[in-house]
C-alpha positions as CSV (number, residue, x, y, z in Angstrom):
1,X,0.0,0.0,0.0
2,X,2.8,2.4,0.9
3,X,4.3,1.9,-2.6
4,X,1.1,2.1,-4.5
5,X,1.1,-1.6,-5.4
6,X,-2.0,-2.8,-3.5
7,X,-4.4,-2.1,-6.3
8,X,-2.4,-4.3,-8.7
9,X,-2.4,-7.5,-6.7
10,X,-5.1,-9.9,-5.4
11,X,-4.6,-11.3,-1.9
12,X,-6.0,-14.7,-1.1
13,X,-6.4,-16.0,2.4
14,X,-7.3,-19.5,3.7
15,X,-7.0,-21.5,6.9
16,X,-10.1,-22.8,8.4
17,X,-12.6,-20.5,6.7
18,X,-16.1,-22.0,7.3
19,X,-18.6,-19.3,8.0
20,X,-19.7,-15.9,6.6
21,X,-18.2,-14.3,9.7
22,X,-14.8,-15.8,8.8
23,X,-15.0,-14.3,5.3
24,X,-16.1,-10.9,6.5
25,X,-13.2,-10.7,9.0
26,X,-10.7,-11.8,6.3
27,X,-12.2,-9.2,3.9
28,X,-11.9,-6.4,6.5
29,X,-8.2,-7.4,7.0
30,X,-7.7,-7.0,3.2
31,X,-8.4,-10.3,1.5
32,X,-9.7,-10.2,-2.1
33,X,-10.1,-14.0,-2.4
34,X,-11.0,-16.8,0.0
35,X,-9.8,-20.4,-0.3
36,X,-11.6,-23.4,1.3
37,X,-10.2,-26.8,2.2
38,X,-11.3,-28.4,5.4
39,X,-14.9,-27.1,5.2
40,X,-15.5,-28.5,1.7
41,X,-14.0,-31.9,2.8
42,X,-16.4,-32.0,5.7
43,X,-19.3,-31.2,3.4
44,X,-18.2,-34.2,1.3
45,X,-18.2,-36.5,4.3
46,X,-14.7,-36.2,5.8
47,X,-14.6,-37.1,9.5
48,X,-11.1,-35.7,10.0
49,X,-9.6,-39.1,10.9
50,X,-6.1,-37.7,9.9
51,X,-5.3,-40.9,7.9
52,X,-5.0,-39.4,4.4
53,X,-1.4,-40.7,4.0
54,X,-2.1,-44.2,5.1
55,X,-4.6,-45.2,2.3
56,X,-7.1,-46.1,5.1
57,X,-9.6,-43.2,4.9
58,X,-12.7,-44.5,6.6
59,X,-15.0,-42.2,4.5
60,X,-13.5,-43.2,1.1
61,X,-12.0,-39.8,0.2
62,X,-8.2,-40.2,0.4
63,X,-7.9,-43.9,-0.6
64,X,-7.5,-46.2,-3.6
65,X,-9.0,-49.2,-1.8
66,X,-12.3,-50.2,-3.6
67,X,-13.9,-51.3,-0.3
68,X,-13.2,-48.0,1.3
69,X,-14.1,-45.9,-1.8
70,X,-17.5,-47.6,-1.8
71,X,-18.2,-45.7,1.5
72,X,-17.9,-42.3,-0.2
73,X,-21.3,-40.5,-0.1
74,X,-20.3,-37.0,-1.2
75,X,-22.0,-35.4,-4.2
76,X,-21.4,-32.2,-6.1
77,X,-24.8,-30.9,-5.0
78,X,-23.6,-31.0,-1.4
79,X,-20.8,-28.5,-2.2
80,X,-23.1,-26.3,-4.3
81,X,-25.6,-26.2,-1.4
82,X,-22.8,-25.3,1.1
83,X,-21.6,-22.3,-1.0
84,X,-25.2,-21.1,-1.7
85,X,-25.9,-21.1,2.0
86,X,-22.6,-19.5,2.8
87,X,-23.2,-16.7,0.2
88,X,-26.7,-16.1,1.6
89,X,-25.3,-15.7,5.1
90,X,-22.6,-13.4,3.9
91,X,-25.2,-11.2,2.1
92,X,-27.2,-10.8,5.3
93,X,-24.0,-10.0,7.3
94,X,-22.9,-7.4,4.8
95,X,-26.4,-5.8,4.9
96,X,-26.3,-5.8,8.6
97,X,-23.2,-3.7,8.6
98,X,-24.2,-1.4,5.8
99,X,-22.0,-2.8,2.9
100,X,-23.5,-2.9,-0.6
101,X,-21.1,-5.6,-1.6
102,X,-18.1,-7.6,-0.4
103,X,-15.8,-5.3,-2.3
104,X,-16.8,-2.4,-0.1
105,X,-15.7,-4.3,3.0
106,X,-12.2,-5.2,1.7
107,X,-9.4,-3.4,3.6
108,X,-11.7,-1.6,6.0
109,X,-9.5,-2.2,9.0
110,X,-10.8,0.9,10.6
111,X,-14.0,-1.1,11.4
112,X,-12.0,-3.7,13.4
113,X,-11.1,-3.4,17.1
114,X,-9.0,-5.8,19.2
115,X,-11.1,-7.0,22.1
116,X,-8.7,-9.6,23.6
117,X,-5.1,-9.3,24.5
118,X,-4.1,-12.9,25.2
119,X,-0.4,-13.2,25.9
120,X,0.0,-9.4,25.7
121,X,-0.3,-9.7,21.9
122,X,-0.9,-6.3,20.3
123,X,-2.6,-6.5,16.9
124,X,-2.9,-2.7,16.4
125,X,-0.1,-2.6,13.8
126,X,-2.3,-4.9,11.6
127,X,-5.2,-2.5,11.9
128,X,-3.2,0.8,11.2
129,X,-4.0,2.9,8.2
130,X,-0.7,3.2,6.3
131,X,-1.8,4.8,3.0
132,X,-4.7,6.7,1.4
133,X,-4.3,4.6,-1.7
134,X,-6.3,1.6,-2.9
135,X,-7.0,-1.0,-0.2
136,X,-8.1,-3.7,-2.5
137,X,-7.4,-5.1,-6.0
138,X,-8.6,-2.5,-8.6
139,X,-7.8,-4.4,-11.8
140,X,-9.8,-6.5,-14.2
141,X,-9.7,-10.2,-14.9
142,X,-6.3,-11.3,-16.0
143,X,-7.3,-14.2,-18.1
144,X,-4.7,-16.2,-20.1
145,X,-4.2,-14.4,-23.4
146,X,-5.7,-16.4,-26.3
147,X,-3.7,-15.7,-29.5
148,X,-5.0,-18.7,-31.4
149,X,-5.9,-22.3,-31.1
150,X,-3.6,-24.6,-29.2
151,X,-0.9,-26.5,-31.0
152,X,-2.7,-29.9,-30.9
153,X,-6.2,-28.5,-31.7
154,X,-5.7,-29.3,-35.4
155,X,-4.7,-32.9,-34.7
156,X,-7.8,-33.9,-32.7
157,X,-10.3,-34.3,-35.5
158,X,-8.1,-36.3,-37.9
159,X,-6.8,-38.4,-35.1
160,X,-10.3,-39.3,-34.0
161,X,-11.3,-40.1,-37.6
162,X,-8.3,-42.3,-38.1
163,X,-8.9,-44.0,-34.8
164,X,-12.5,-44.8,-35.7
165,X,-11.4,-46.3,-39.0
166,X,-8.7,-48.4,-37.2
167,X,-5.9,-46.5,-38.9
168,X,-2.7,-45.4,-37.0
169,X,-2.3,-41.6,-36.9
170,X,1.1,-40.0,-36.7
171,X,2.0,-36.3,-36.5
172,X,5.4,-34.6,-36.5
173,X,5.7,-31.1,-35.2
174,X,7.9,-28.7,-33.3
175,X,6.8,-27.6,-29.8
176,X,7.6,-24.6,-27.6
177,X,7.1,-23.9,-23.9
178,X,4.0,-21.9,-24.6
179,X,2.3,-25.1,-25.8
180,X,0.7,-26.5,-22.6
181,X,-1.2,-29.6,-21.9
182,X,-0.4,-31.1,-25.3
183,X,-2.4,-34.4,-25.7
184,X,-5.0,-33.8,-23.0
185,X,-7.5,-32.4,-25.6
186,X,-7.4,-35.7,-27.6
187,X,-7.4,-37.8,-24.5
188,X,-10.6,-36.2,-23.3
189,X,-12.3,-36.9,-26.7
190,X,-11.1,-40.5,-26.7
191,X,-12.5,-41.1,-23.3
192,X,-15.9,-39.6,-24.3
193,X,-16.1,-41.8,-27.3
194,X,-15.0,-44.9,-25.5
195,X,-17.8,-44.4,-23.0
196,X,-20.2,-44.9,-25.9
197,X,-18.3,-47.5,-27.9
198,X,-15.1,-49.3,-26.9
199,X,-12.5,-49.2,-29.7
200,X,-8.7,-49.3,-29.9
201,X,-6.6,-46.3,-30.9
202,X,-3.1,-45.8,-32.2
203,X,-2.0,-42.2,-32.1
204,X,1.6,-41.0,-32.0
205,X,2.8,-37.4,-31.6
206,X,6.5,-37.0,-32.6
207,X,7.6,-33.6,-31.2
208,X,10.8,-31.6,-31.1
209,X,11.6,-28.7,-28.8
210,X,10.6,-27.6,-25.3
211,X,7.2,-28.6,-24.0
212,X,5.2,-26.3,-21.8
213,X,3.5,-27.4,-18.5
214,X,1.4,-30.6,-18.3
215,X,2.9,-32.3,-21.4
216,X,0.9,-35.5,-21.9
217,X,-1.6,-34.7,-19.1
218,X,-4.3,-37.4,-18.9
219,X,-3.0,-39.2,-22.0
220,X,-5.2,-42.2,-22.6
221,X,-4.6,-45.7,-23.7
222,X,-3.5,-45.9,-27.3
223,X,-1.7,-42.5,-27.2
224,X,2.1,-42.1,-27.5
225,X,3.9,-38.8,-27.1
226,X,7.5,-38.7,-28.1
227,X,9.5,-35.6,-27.3
228,X,13.0,-34.9,-28.5
229,X,14.0,-32.1,-26.1
230,X,12.8,-31.2,-22.6
231,X,9.6,-30.5,-20.7
232,X,8.4,-28.3,-18.0
233,X,6.4,-29.3,-14.8
234,X,3.5,-31.7,-14.5
235,X,4.6,-34.1,-17.3
236,X,2.0,-36.9,-17.5
237,X,-0.3,-35.4,-14.8
238,X,-3.2,-37.8,-14.4
239,X,-1.6,-40.2,-17.0
240,X,-4.4,-42.7,-17.9
241,X,-2.9,-45.4,-20.1
242,X,-0.8,-43.4,-22.6
243,X,2.9,-43.6,-23.1
244,X,5.3,-40.6,-22.9
245,X,8.9,-40.8,-24.1
246,X,11.3,-37.9,-23.6
247,X,14.7,-38.1,-25.3
248,X,17.7,-35.9,-24.6
249,X,19.2,-33.9,-27.4
250,X,22.7,-32.5,-28.1
251,X,25.3,-32.7,-25.4
252,X,22.6,-33.8,-22.9
253,X,22.2,-37.1,-24.8
254,X,25.9,-38.0,-24.2
255,X,25.5,-37.8,-20.4
256,X,21.8,-37.9,-19.8
257,X,22.0,-38.9,-16.2
258,X,23.6,-35.5,-15.4
259,X,21.0,-33.3,-17.1
260,X,17.5,-32.3,-16.0
261,X,15.0,-33.1,-18.8
262,X,11.7,-32.6,-17.1
263,X,10.4,-30.4,-14.3
264,X,8.6,-30.9,-11.0
265,X,5.6,-33.1,-10.1
266,X,5.7,-35.4,-13.1
267,X,3.1,-38.2,-13.1
268,X,1.0,-36.4,-10.4
269,X,-2.0,-38.6,-9.8
270,X,-1.2,-41.0,-12.7
271,X,-3.4,-44.1,-12.8
272,X,-1.8,-46.1,-15.6
273,X,0.5,-45.8,-18.6
274,X,4.3,-45.4,-19.0
275,X,6.9,-42.7,-18.9
276,X,10.5,-43.1,-20.2
277,X,12.7,-40.0,-19.7
278,X,16.4,-40.0,-20.7
279,X,17.4,-37.5,-18.0
280,X,16.7,-36.3,-14.5
281,X,13.4,-35.0,-13.2
282,X,12.7,-32.3,-10.6
283,X,11.0,-32.6,-7.2
284,X,8.0,-34.7,-6.2
285,X,8.3,-37.2,-9.0
286,X,5.3,-39.6,-9.2
287,X,3.4,-38.0,-6.3
288,X,0.2,-39.9,-5.8
289,X,1.0,-42.3,-8.7
290,X,-1.4,-45.2,-8.4
291,X,-0.6,-47.4,-11.4
292,X,1.9,-45.9,-13.9
293,X,5.3,-47.3,-14.8
294,X,8.2,-44.9,-15.1
295,X,12.0,-44.9,-15.7
296,X,13.9,-41.8,-15.1
297,X,17.6,-41.1,-14.5
298,X,17.4,-39.1,-11.3
299,X,14.9,-37.2,-9.2
300,X,14.8,-34.3,-6.7
301,X,13.3,-34.3,-3.2
302,X,10.1,-36.1,-2.2
303,X,10.1,-38.6,-5.0
304,X,7.2,-41.1,-5.0
305,X,5.4,-39.2,-2.2
306,X,2.0,-40.7,-1.4
307,X,2.4,-43.3,-4.1
308,X,-0.2,-46.1,-3.9
309,X,0.6,-48.2,-7.0
310,X,2.8,-48.6,-10.1
311,X,6.5,-49.0,-10.6
312,X,9.2,-46.4,-10.6
313,X,12.9,-47.0,-11.5
314,X,15.4,-44.3,-10.9
315,X,18.8,-44.8,-12.6
316,X,20.6,-42.0,-10.8
317,X,20.8,-39.9,-7.7
318,X,17.7,-39.3,-5.6
319,X,16.9,-36.3,-3.3
320,X,15.8,-36.5,0.3
321,X,12.5,-37.8,1.8
322,X,11.9,-40.4,-0.9
323,X,8.7,-42.4,-0.4
324,X,7.0,-40.3,2.3
325,X,3.5,-41.5,2.6
326,X,4.0,-44.3,0.1
327,X,1.6,-47.1,0.7
328,X,1.6,-49.1,-2.5
329,X,3.6,-50.0,-5.7
330,X,7.4,-50.4,-5.6
331,X,10.4,-48.4,-6.6
332,X,14.0,-49.2,-7.7
333,X,16.8,-46.7,-6.9
334,X,20.4,-47.0,-8.2
335,X,22.6,-46.4,-5.2
336,X,26.1,-46.8,-6.5
337,X,27.9,-45.1,-3.6
338,X,25.5,-46.3,-0.9
339,X,24.6,-42.8,0.1
340,X,20.8,-43.3,-0.5
341,X,20.5,-46.0,2.1
342,X,23.2,-44.9,4.5
343,X,22.1,-41.3,4.4
344,X,18.5,-42.3,5.0
345,X,17.2,-40.2,2.0
346,X,14.2,-42.4,1.9
347,X,11.3,-42.6,4.5
348,X,11.8,-45.8,6.6
349,X,8.5,-45.2,8.3
350,X,6.7,-46.0,5.1
351,X,9.1,-48.0,2.9
352,X,11.8,-50.7,3.4
353,X,15.0,-51.0,1.4
354,X,16.2,-54.3,0.0
355,X,19.5,-55.0,-1.7
356,X,19.2,-56.3,-5.3
357,X,20.8,-59.6,-4.4
358,X,18.2,-60.3,-1.7
359,X,15.1,-60.0,-4.0
360,X,13.6,-62.9,-6.0
361,X,14.8,-63.7,-9.5
362,X,11.5,-62.7,-11.1
363,X,11.8,-59.1,-9.7
364,X,15.4,-58.9,-10.8
365,X,14.4,-59.9,-14.4
366,X,11.5,-57.4,-14.3
367,X,13.9,-54.6,-13.5
368,X,16.2,-55.5,-16.3
369,X,13.3,-55.7,-18.7
370,X,12.2,-52.3,-17.6
371,X,15.6,-50.8,-18.2
372,X,15.8,-52.5,-21.6
373,X,12.5,-50.9,-22.6
374,X,13.8,-47.6,-21.4
375,X,17.0,-48.0,-23.5
376,X,14.9,-48.9,-26.6
377,X,12.3,-46.1,-26.2
378,X,14.4,-43.2,-25.0
379,X,17.8,-44.2,-26.6
380,X,19.3,-43.6,-23.2
381,X,23.1,-43.9,-23.2
382,X,23.0,-44.4,-19.4
383,X,20.6,-47.4,-19.7
384,X,22.7,-49.0,-22.5
385,X,25.8,-48.7,-20.4
386,X,24.1,-50.3,-17.4
387,X,22.9,-53.2,-19.5
388,X,26.3,-53.7,-21.0
389,X,27.7,-54.3,-17.5
390,X,24.5,-55.6,-16.0
391,X,25.7,-58.0,-13.2
392,X,27.9,-55.3,-11.7
393,X,25.5,-52.4,-12.2
394,X,22.5,-54.4,-11.0
395,X,24.1,-55.0,-7.6
396,X,23.9,-51.3,-6.9
397,X,20.1,-51.2,-7.1
398,X,17.9,-51.0,-4.1
399,X,14.2,-52.1,-4.1
400,X,11.8,-50.1,-2.0
401,X,8.5,-51.5,-1.0
402,X,5.8,-50.2,1.4
403,X,5.9,-51.2,5.0
404,X,2.4,-52.5,6.2
405,X,0.7,-49.9,8.3
406,X,-1.1,-50.8,11.5
């Protein structure tokens, strides 16, 4: 406010908002927007059991177990009714205090007075008037600019036509970081049509460049996205049966294990499908993965967080807190120097580490087959080098499986 910036930003508040009174107080303190979390969960049936990370949610909200999900009774209408009632209460409260709208209440700290001083806490500085300028956001909607149709918009119709005729569809194109969520448009159309009539599809996108956020999001069965280059965050978000291949280019291809090729939070909420990436990934790789298979050559912190299914193989260094909240699936980590296990970079409360030599032969063969598929799909030099010296390299792998929770 003192620098004349207040009118150019929207301030959002959250943290236990549940009533019209909560919203009005937040508005008087200067909030332009109001976020809801707990209240909406309760409306949907959450009983606050605090077991979200254990896959044992008694009301069927935060779980993948069919027998628990069957207990879920929430409906969209419940949320609609909650916000309709909340809005009505807020209108009455605003009228009571003489406000024509919520906007008129934003930033009116002069109408607040501290009535309790617990612990000698003085809140007066929060209520002080520091400027005569704008006390709320004064702009207009800042929607994403639309300069034209998305890159993949032109591919949807011919891909669907080819699919319905049983003909493979292949497209070759360049891609830039302004091209977001490539593949999700087609995935949505395929799912809609399959709901009416089940049919196979064979669609391949061969792309070159740098993909924007959410590359391959929600890619469905029968879709394959091959990218020669690199990708931003949220690769394969909600992956639903499709296959994503990211190949390194230039100098990065010569030493792929040392180069970051995709951003944070890849495979968030994936349910099925495959990802082969010839390079390192950012943080929170495969968070809430419940069925996808992935091979990557290194990940940042919090890998496989809250994972409930699927298989992840990491052929390189892993950050800290690996497997926090992981209750299903399995992971392989290449631990050549032993620092992953000795440094406790994984979460022993949720997952147990086993040396490669101690696991069964079937699991050993499955890992080798997965790395072979990675080498074929992504042309990874690192994977090929591992396979060329397999007995020695295999011994450095550690298998991580969930620890049964009481």
